[in-house]
N, C-alpha and C positions, 0 to 999 in steps of 0.2 A: 617392635616399638622403636623408634629412632632413639639414639643415645642422648641427643639434646633434651628431648622430653624427660627421660629418667633424671638426667643431670639437673634439670630445672627444678624437678620436685625435690631431689634430695639436698640440693644446695639451699633451697628455700626452707626445708625443715631445719638445716643446719642453721641458717640465719636466724631463724626464730629462737632456736635454743641459746643462741649466743648474744641475743638481744638484750643486753643488761640495761639498757637505757629506759626499758619498759618499767624498771623499779620493781620488777618481780623477781623473786629469789630463783637461784638455778634449780631448785627441786620444782618449782611452780613452772618455770619454761621447760623442763624436761617433760613434766606432766602434759603441757599443751603438745608437745612434739609427739607423746604416745597416743594422746587423742587424735591428732591428725592422721598418724600411721595406722591406727586402728579403724578408723572411719573411712579413709580415702587410701586405697592400696589397690595395685593390680590384681593381687590374687583374689580378692572379695568381688571386684567388680570392674572389670578391665574397660567396659564403655564409659563408666562414671569416671574412672580414673583419666582416660583420654579427654573427657569433656573438661575436667579440672584443669589438667596441664595446658591444654589449648587455652582455656580462660586466662591462666597465668602469663600468657605470652604477650609481652608488651608490644613486640614487633606486629603481632597478629591482631591486636585489639585498638592500637593507637596509631592511625593513618598519618597524622602529621610528621613532619620530619625531625621534630623536637621530641624525642622519646626519653629525655632525661639521662642523667649519668648514672653509672653502674649501681651506686648506693639507692638512688631513687627507683630504679627498676627493681631492685631487689625488695624495697619496701612495698612497691605495688604488688609484686607477686606474693608477699607473705600476707598482705591484707585478704587478697583474692582467696588464698589457701585457707586461711583461718575461718572467713565466712562461708566457704564451700563446706568445710568441715562441721561448722555449727549448724549448717542447713541440711547436712546428709541425712539424719534420721527423721526429720519432721515431715509432716503432711504438707503444710502451706508454706512454700519457701519464697514467698513474695518479699519479706522482709531482708532474709539473707542474700538472696539474689541481687536486691537493690544494694545492699552493703557492697557486695562483689563488684558490681558495675561501677559504684562510686569510686571504690579503692582503686580502680584501674585509671580512672580520669580525675582524681583528685590534683589540685595544684601542688607542685613540688613542696612549698613551704608547710601545706597541711599534712604531709604525709608522716612525719614521725608522731604527731599526735594522734592521727587516726590509727596508727599501728600500735601505740601504746593502748588506746581504748580498746582496739579489738583484742589485743593479748589479755588485758584485764578481764573482758567478758568471757573468753576462752578459757582462762584459768578458773573462773568459777565453776564452769562446766566441766572442766578436765579432772578436778581432784577436790577433795575436802580442803586441802591446804590452800588451794586457791579461793575457795568459797570462803574460808576462815579469814583469809588475808582482806578481802574486799568488805565483808561484814565489820570487821573489827578496825581496819584502817580509814574506811570511808562511811559506810552507813552508821556504825555506832559512833564513830569520832565526830561526824557532822550530819545527823539526820536531815536538817534542813537543806543543805547544799544538796544532799544525794536526792531528795524527792523534788528539788527544782531542776534536776538534771535527768532523772530516770523515772520512767512510770513504774508504779507498783500496783499489785493486785494481791489482795488478801482472801484466800480460801478458808473461811471461818469454818467453825464447827458447832453443832447444836449441844455438845456435851455440857452437863450441868443446867440446861435450861429449865428442867423440873425443880431446880432449887429456887427459881425465882418467879414462878408462876402460881399455878393453883395448888402446889403441894410443896411449899417451902420447907427445908428441913432445919433452918436456923444456922446452917453453915454457909456463909456468903463469900468464902474463898473458893475460887474455881481455878486452880492452876493446872495447866496442862504442861507436862514435864518435857515433851519434844515438840518443837515447831522447826520447820526448815526453811531457809532462805536459799533461794536458788534463781538462776536465770533462764527465762524462757525465750530462746532465740527465735521460735516462730512468731511470737507476738511481741518480741522486743520489749520485754518488761521483766522485772524482778518480781518474783511471787513469794508468798508466806503460805506454807501449808503444812498439815501434820503428816503428809505422805511425799515422798519424792517420786517424780515422774521419770521413769527410766530413760526416756530418750531425751530429756533435758539435762541429764548428767548429774552431777554431784551437787552437794548443798552443805551449808553450815547449819548445825543443830543448836537449838537454844531454848531455854525455859521460859514460858510466858504466863501472864495472867490472861485468860481467855474470858471475854465478856460477850456471853451468849445472847442471840437477838431473841427478843421475847415479843410475840404478837399483842398488839395493843389490847385485845379483848382478853387475854389471859393475865393481864394485871389485876390483883385482887381489888375487887370494888369497882372496877371501871364498867362492867357490863358488856353486852355484845351489840349495842346500837350504836352505829358509825357517828350519826349526826342527829341525836335526839332533838325531838321538837319539844313544844310546851308539854309539861307533865300532866297527865290525865287527872281529872277531878278526883278526889279520894272518896273511897267507899265508906259510908258510915261505919263507924265502930272498928273499922280496920287501920292499923298504923301503916302509913304508906313506907315504901322502901326507901332507903337513903338515895340520893341523887348519885348518878355515876361520877366518879373521880379518880384521878390519876395519883392521889394521894398514897397509894398502896403499893407504889413501885418498890420492888426488892431489889436493891443494887449490889453490884459485885464490889467486894472490898479490893483494892489494888495493893495486894500484899503477898509476898511468897515467891516472888520474881521481879527482875528488873526491867522486863518488858511487858507492855499491854497489847492485846490484839483483839480485834473484833471484826466480823465478816463484812463484806461491802455494803455500802450504802447507795440505794437507788431511790429513797423516798423516806427511809427512816430517820429518827431523830437519835442523837447522841445526849445523855443527860449525865451531868458531872457535878460533883461537889467536894469539897474539901474543907478540913479544918485542922489546922495544926499538921502533923505528921499522918494524918488518916484521909485517904481519897476513896470515894465510891463512884462508880459509873454504871450506866445501864444503856442498852441498845433496845430502842421501842420500835417495832416494824408495823407499818400501815398495812401490809398484805401478808397473808400465809397462804395455807393449802386452801382447797375449794371448800372447805366447811366453815372458814372463818371469814366474817364480813371485812370488806375491803375498804380502805379509807384512803383518801389522798395524802400525800406526804405534807403538803402546806396545812391541810385541814388539821392532821395529826399535830404538827408543830404548834399551831395556834391553840389547840385544845391544852396541850402540855404547858403552854405558857399562861393559861388561865384566861384565854381570850374569848371562850365561849361560855356564856352565862349559865348553860345548862349542865356543864361539866366542870368538876374541880380540877385545878391546875396541878402540876408534877410536884411531889414531894417523895423523898425516900422514907418508907416506913421503918428502915433499920439505921436510919442515920439522919438524926434532927437537924438539917442545915439547908440553906437556900440552894435550889438546884438550878445549875445553868443548862439551858435548852439550846442546843446546836442543831437546827433543823433543816428541812429541805424547803427553802424560800423564805423561812421566818425562824427567828429565834430572839432570845433575850440573853445569850450568854456574854459573860464578861471577859470577852477575848483580847487578846494582846494587841491586836491589830486587824484591820479589815471588817468584813461583814461579820455579824454574830449568826450567820447561817451560809449554807452552801448553796449553789445553783439549783434550780428546780430542773429534774429530769425532762427530757423531751427527746422524741425520735424524728423531730422535723427537720432540724438544721445540723451541718456538721460542727457548728460551734456551740451546739447546745450540750449539756452535760450528760453523760453516759452512766458513769459511776464515780462514788467518793470513797476515799481509804481513810480511816482514822487508827493511828497507833500511838502508844506512849512508852516513855523511857523514864525510870526513876534514876535521876542524877542528883541525888541529894534533895529530892522533891519531884513529884511527877510533872513531865513535860509531855503534852499532848500535841501531835501534829496532824495535819489533814492535807490531802492532795485531791483534787477534782480532775477528772479526765473527759475531755468532751468526745462527741460522737466521731470526730475526726481524729481521734487518738492524740489529740495535743494536751499538754498539762496546761489546765485553765488557772488553777489555783494551787499554791503549795506554800504552806506557812505553819508556824507554831501558833496554836490558838490558846492554850492554857500554860 
């Protein structure tokens, strides 16, 4: 191995460790360096190591006469090495390879910001200290700015669903004590999950109120017919059953933790109500397993809003207060700004909605945020709704 290859690698690792302009502590920068030397090293995989140090060569990859000054060349090498490290253990390196190539060819003025950004993401992957730093100083400090900048994905859980469907226990708090915030370099998004995926690295743990998704037909009193027609004529001397209704929704009390999380939305409706210092929420799903009738997201939202004369609208049986419906293509939610609904799901165009996330923070009162992602993986909508 030529000396200049080894020197290029070692000098770049040292440059990252000493790059205080990133705003990261020395501990986190040391953690990033450890991540690099653990994932990219000659002993583990000589061929991969050679590919990376070649990709770091400004002379090899920039054909023009203007290759930048020494600092600019070092920053390019640092960005390439970081993204090669983040992509090392994942299956699909499309995103990380793209970031590597962009880093080598960025305009000089864009290099410092790109390096800081790369180090911040690498810090989340490298250690809990890095993940804690980004969670506390960016996500928690300003959730709206964060979701306007980064895609998020929530891996929700079904824990506690039985409390809110056919066998309620009367305990409407559903606190999951450990959730993780981490960065998925393969898909270029931050994720929330009850488990850490080893190849994605470290994460920040925090307690959340988990709002389980409940299939619409499991709501007490709703019944199992997706779109009922006119009721049949009553049989003489038999009391007809009550009409189907969403007035029996059993909602989750948002209490016991400072964060609320619920699983992804692709057609579900989010129902929310508050009075004074008490807030409740429910996640109603239009589709479940093969044994349960499927309803479109739009029809579900309209029924919850009370627009179907044959179905009673949404009400929380355990919380007597008007319910806001934030649905798929329809809603009557009293939002702070924008539509009272999120875009309808479609798989036709890259600009159509693929999934939507909702999470909340108790900041002296609950604040609820939403982010919609398109099929083309763009952030379509990111805002605070309540």
